[in-house]
C-alpha positions in Angstrom: 39.0 12.7 15.2 41.3 15.2 16.9 39.7 18.3 18.3 41.8 20.6 16.2 40.6 24.0 14.9 40.8 22.7 11.3 38.5 19.8 12.2 36.0 22.2 13.7 36.0 24.2 10.5 35.7 21.1 8.3 32.8 19.7 10.4 31.0 23.1 10.3 31.5 23.2 6.5 30.1 19.7 6.2 26.9 20.8 7.9 26.5 23.7 5.5 27.3 21.8 2.4 25.5 18.5 2.9 28.6 16.6 3.8 31.0 18.2 1.3 34.0 19.5 3.2 35.4 21.5 0.3 35.5 25.3 0.8 34.4 25.9 -2.8 31.3 27.9 -1.8 33.4 30.5 0.0 33.6 29.4 3.6 37.4 29.6 3.9 39.3 29.1 7.2 39.7 32.9 7.5 35.9 33.3 7.3 35.3 30.5 9.7 37.7 32.0 12.2 35.5 35.0 12.8 32.6 32.8 13.7 34.8 30.5 15.9 35.8 33.7 17.8 32.2 34.0 19.0 31.6 30.3 19.7 34.8 29.6 21.6 34.3 32.1 24.4 30.7 30.8 24.8 32.2 27.4 25.5 34.7 28.8 28.0 31.9 30.6 29.9 30.1 27.3 30.5 33.4 25.7 31.6 33.9 28.5 34.1 30.4 27.9 35.5 31.2 24.4 36.6 34.9 24.9 37.2 36.1 22.2 34.8 39.8 21.4 34.9 41.9 24.0 33.1 43.3 23.3 29.7 47.0 22.4 29.8 49.4 22.6 26.9 53.2 22.4 26.4 55.9 23.2 23.9 59.7 23.3 23.5 61.8 26.3 23.0 65.5 27.1 22.4 66.8 29.9 24.5 70.2 31.4 23.5 72.9 32.0 26.1 72.8 35.3 28.1 69.1 35.7 27.4 66.9 37.0 30.2 63.5 37.4 28.5 61.1 35.2 26.5 57.7 36.3 25.2 55.5 33.2 24.3 53.3 35.4 22.2 56.2 36.3 19.9 56.4 32.7 18.6 52.6 32.4 18.1 51.4 31.0 21.5 48.3 33.2 21.5 46.5 31.4 24.4 49.3 31.5 27.0 47.6 32.4 30.2 50.4 31.5 32.7 53.1 28.9 33.1 52.6 25.8 35.1 56.1 24.5 35.2 59.3 24.9 33.2 62.1 22.4 32.7 65.6 23.0 31.2 68.5 21.1 29.9 71.9 22.0 28.4 74.4 20.7 25.9 71.8 21.2 23.1 72.5 20.5 19.5 70.3 22.4 17.0 69.5 22.5 13.3 67.7 25.3 11.5 64.6 24.1 9.6 64.2 25.4 6.1 60.6 24.0 5.7 58.1 21.3 6.7 55.7 19.6 4.3 52.0 19.1 4.2 52.3 15.4 3.9 51.7 12.3 6.0 54.1 11.8 7.7 55.4 15.3 7.9 58.9 15.8 6.3 61.3 18.3 7.8 64.0 19.9 5.6 67.2 21.3 7.1 70.6 22.5 6.0 71.9 19.2 7.3 70.9 16.4 9.7 73.9 16.8 12.0 74.5 13.0 12.3 70.9 12.1 13.1 69.9 8.5 12.3 66.7 6.5 12.2 64.7 6.6 15.4 66.7 9.5 16.9 64.6 11.5 19.4 64.3 15.2 18.6 62.3 18.2 19.7 60.9 20.7 17.1 59.9 24.2 18.0 58.9 27.6 16.5 57.9 26.4 13.0 55.9 29.3 11.4 52.6 28.6 9.7 51.7 25.4 11.5 52.2 23.9 15.0 51.7 20.3 13.7 55.5 19.6 13.7 56.0 21.1 17.2 56.9 18.7 20.0 59.0 15.5 20.6 59.3 13.0 17.8 61.3 10.0 16.6 62.5 10.4 13.1 63.0 8.4 9.9 66.2 9.4 8.1 65.6 10.2 4.4 68.6 12.1 3.2 71.4 14.3 4.6 69.0 17.2 4.6 65.6 15.5 5.1 63.8 13.3 7.7 60.2 12.5 8.5 58.4 12.6 11.8 57.2 9.1 12.8 53.4 9.1 13.5 52.7 12.6 12.2 49.8 13.5 9.9 49.4 16.1 7.2 48.7 19.5 8.8 46.9 21.1 6.0 49.6 23.7 5.4 53.4 23.7 5.0 55.6 25.4 7.5 58.8 27.4 7.5 61.6 28.1 9.9 62.0 26.8 13.4 64.6 24.6 15.1 65.3 20.9 15.5 66.9 20.2 19.0 68.3 17.3 20.9 70.5 16.6 23.9 71.8 13.7 25.9 71.1 15.5 29.1 67.9 15.0 31.1 65.5 17.9 31.8 65.8 19.6 35.2 62.9 21.3 36.9 63.3 25.0 37.3 62.0 26.9 40.3 59.5 29.8 40.2 60.4 33.0 42.1 58.3 36.0 43.0 61.3 38.4 42.8 64.3 37.8 40.5 67.6 38.0 42.4 69.4 40.0 39.8 72.5 40.4 42.1 73.1 36.6 41.9 75.8 35.5 39.5 74.7 33.4 36.5 75.8 29.8 35.8 75.5 27.3 33.0 71.8 26.8 33.8 68.9 29.2 34.3 67.6 27.4 37.4 64.8 29.9 38.2 62.1 31.8 36.3 59.7 34.7 36.9 56.3 35.3 35.2 55.8 39.1 35.0 53.9 41.3 32.5 53.0 38.3 30.3 56.7 37.5 29.8 59.1 34.9 31.3 62.2 36.4 32.9 65.4 34.7 33.7 68.8 35.5 35.1 70.4 34.1 32.0 72.8 31.2 31.4 76.3 31.0 30.0 75.2 28.3 27.6 72.1 27.9 25.4 69.4 25.8 27.0 66.4 23.9 25.8 63.1 24.8 27.6 60.1 22.5 28.0 57.3 24.8 29.1 53.9 23.5 30.3 51.3 26.2 30.6 47.6 26.9 31.3 45.7 28.0 28.2 43.5 31.1 28.2 40.1 31.6 26.6 41.6 33.5 23.7 40.5 31.6 20.5 43.5 29.9 18.8 44.1 31.0 15.2 46.4 28.2 13.9 44.3 25.6 12.3 46.5 22.8 13.7 45.9 23.7 17.3 44.6 20.9 19.4 41.9 22.4 21.6 42.5 20.1 24.5 38.8 20.1 25.6 37.0 16.8 25.6 33.5 16.5 23.9 33.6 20.0 22.5 33.6 19.3 18.8 29.8 18.9 18.3 28.9 22.2 19.9 31.7 24.2 18.3 31.2 23.0 14.8 27.4 23.4 14.9 27.6 26.8 16.5 30.2 28.0 13.9 27.9 26.6 11.1 24.9 28.5 12.5 26.8 31.8 12.6 28.2 31.2 9.1 24.6 30.4 7.7 23.3 33.6 9.3 26.0 35.6 7.7 24.8 34.4 4.2 21.2 35.2 5.0 20.3 31.5 5.2 18.0 32.1 8.1 16.0 28.8 8.0 19.3 26.8 8.2 20.7 29.3 10.7 17.7 29.0 13.0 17.8 25.2 12.9 21.6 25.0 13.6 21.3 27.6 16.4 18.5 25.6 18.1 20.7 22.5 17.8 23.7 24.3 19.3 22.1 26.4 22.0 18.5 25.0 22.5 15.1 26.6 21.8 16.0 29.8 23.6 19.0 30.5 21.4 21.0 31.7 24.3 24.5 30.5 25.3 23.6 29.9 28.9 23.8 26.1 28.9 20.0 25.7 29.2 19.7 23.6 26.0 21.1 22.1 22.9 24.6 20.7 22.4 26.0 23.3 24.8 23.7 21.8 27.5 24.9 18.3 26.6 28.5 19.5 26.8 27.8 21.0 30.3 26.2 17.7 31.5 29.3 15.7 30.4 31.6 18.1 32.2 29.5 17.7 35.4 29.6 13.9 35.1 33.3 13.9 34.6 33.8 16.1 37.7 31.5 13.7 39.7 33.7 10.8 38.7 36.8 12.5 40.2 38.0 10.7 43.3 38.4 13.0 46.3 40.6 11.6 49.0 39.6 12.5 52.6 42.6 13.5 54.8 43.5 10.7 57.2 42.4 11.1 60.8 45.2 12.4 63.0 45.6 10.4 66.2 46.4 12.4 69.3 48.8 9.6 70.4 52.4 9.8 69.7 52.5 13.6 69.1 56.0 15.1 69.3 56.8 17.1 72.4 59.6 19.0 70.7 59.3 22.6 69.8 58.6 23.6 66.2 56.2 22.8 63.5 56.7 19.1 62.5 59.0 16.2 62.8 60.6 14.1 60.0 62.4 11.1 61.5 65.5 9.6 60.0 66.7 7.5 57.1 69.2 4.7 56.4 72.3 4.9 54.2 73.3 3.1 51.1 70.2 3.8 49.0 67.7 1.8 51.0 64.5 3.3 52.3 63.9 3.6 56.0 60.2 2.7 55.4 60.8 -0.4 53.3 63.4 -3.1 52.8 62.9 -3.0 49.1 64.7 0.2 48.3 61.8 2.6 48.7 58.5 3.0 47.0 58.0 5.1 43.8 54.9 7.2 44.7 52.6 8.8 42.3 52.1 12.6 42.1 55.2 13.8 40.2 58.9 13.9 40.4 60.6 17.2 41.1 64.3 17.8 40.6 64.9 20.5 43.2 67.1 23.4 41.8 70.1 24.1 44.1 71.3 27.7 44.1 74.1 29.0 46.4 74.0 25.8 48.4 70.2 26.0 49.2 67.7 23.4 47.9 64.1 24.8 48.3 61.7 21.8 48.4 58.3 22.4 46.8 55.7 19.6 47.2 53.3 21.4 44.9 55.5 20.3 42.0 55.9 16.6 43.0 55.6 14.2 45.8 59.2 13.0 45.1 61.8 15.8 45.8 65.2 15.0 44.3 68.3 16.9 45.5 71.7 16.3 43.9 74.3 17.4 46.4 77.4 18.8 44.8 78.3 21.1 47.6 77.4 21.6 51.3 73.6 22.0 51.0 70.9 23.3 53.2 67.5 21.6 52.6 65.0 24.5 53.1 61.4 24.2 54.3 58.8 23.0 51.6 56.9 26.0 50.1 53.8 23.8 50.0 52.7 20.8 52.1 49.8 18.7 50.9 48.2 15.4 51.7 49.8 12.3 50.3 53.2 10.5 50.0 56.3 12.6 50.3 59.7 11.3 49.5 63.1 13.2 49.7 65.7 11.6 47.5 69.3 12.8 48.2 71.9 12.0 45.6 75.6 12.6 46.3 77.2 14.0 43.2 80.4 15.7 42.4 83.8 14.6 43.6 83.4 14.6 47.4 81.0 13.8 50.3 79.2 16.9 51.1 77.4 18.0 54.2 73.6 18.0 54.2 71.7 20.1 56.8 68.1 21.1 57.3 66.5 24.5 58.0 65.4 25.3 61.6 61.8 24.2 60.9 62.8 20.6 60.6 62.5 19.2 64.1 63.7 15.9 65.5 66.3 15.2 62.7 69.0 12.8 63.7 72.2 14.9 63.4 74.3 11.9 62.7 72.2 11.1 59.7 71.7 14.6 58.2 74.8 16.5 59.1 78.4 15.9 58.1 79.5 13.7 55.2 77.6 10.4 56.0 76.4 9.6 52.5 78.7 7.8 50.1 79.6 9.6 46.8 77.3 8.5 44.0 74.8 6.7 46.3 71.1 7.6 46.5 69.4 7.9 49.9 65.7 8.2 50.4 63.8 9.7 53.3 60.2 8.3 53.2 57.3 10.2 54.7 53.6 10.4 54.4 52.1 13.9 54.9 48.4 13.5 55.9 47.0 16.9 56.9 48.0 20.2 58.5 51.7 19.3 58.6 50.9 15.9 60.2 53.4 13.1 59.3 53.1 9.4 59.5 56.5 7.8 59.7 57.0 4.0 60.2 53.5 3.7 61.5 53.8 6.5 64.1 51.9 9.7 63.6 53.5 13.0 64.5 51.9 16.5 64.3 52.1 20.2 65.1 53.2 21.0 68.6 
């Protein structure tokens, strides 16, 4: 069973009605919501005590050209705490949705299918009334104005409005900035974003773009019954606690006391000392204890660089092969970050991925990473465009072979990898030799 808001309500109703999930005795979703609004913050308080991983969610959104502002709350994202990362792509084709059905699979009606065929990949956003159709789907073509979403299930309510989107382009990672450079000219892509006053701000783009936004959820209780809560093992507590509050509202005190004791323990307090809330707390602690923490590697004093500066990076070979491997490089774990290039500068950011890809379509300066962290670190340089462009590094990069990193040494269309392992406090292991701060 999915941990959706509707399933919480249905499970709570079953406890009140002896297993009958109908709402005939008056416990509607609207009434259940007021009790859920009490139980949900109690759960989050316990999560905060043990510092469980934050709840991450994502969605797609269509941003028209020359648009500089987007408010997630305006499209019904009530629990948007802050963005984690944002991707964009252009050349987007869209269709306007006239309605979605409460069926399995969900059917989507539009004014036309725009040439879509069976098993086409689409993204759906901004449907009003239900979030069940939101996301990426493969479709089954039904008619010139109708298709169904493969693998979807009935949401409990029909939806209206929204957009169907698709594009042949790949998503590109956008960069977060603290201050928006409003004096910079706009291009066909947004490239950067700023989170300010609970809104996303952009420079704007000359074409519409499709956004893929991953965000951290807040403790604000969701109100759409199709919302997936994204919290493991929470169903038993939430449903029982909602049922106890509902029983108390009807004056069913014997049932309310029994359900409260089951949810919170004999004390009847939401402090994690007993009941299903205590069980939830124990599971969270056990999951945290299973997390593997990697101790930073010991930094040898041998082989430290005698050059001035912070750290050293070594060199790489041409033709798409890795300098650390004869097999064309290793694909490390930890994320793949397409570095945005603005005004000829590529700002690396290891916090967004251990692989940093830079497509060089002009003379490009590779700037210092904004975050260095333990683990593998790969720079992937791709020569794009119509010429061989110069690649240079900022002054903080020490020991770079100028014949490798300057000038036009890389063949157009080829991929070149610089393979590194960052261990701790800017220490780098390269081809078995450890270098460090000097």
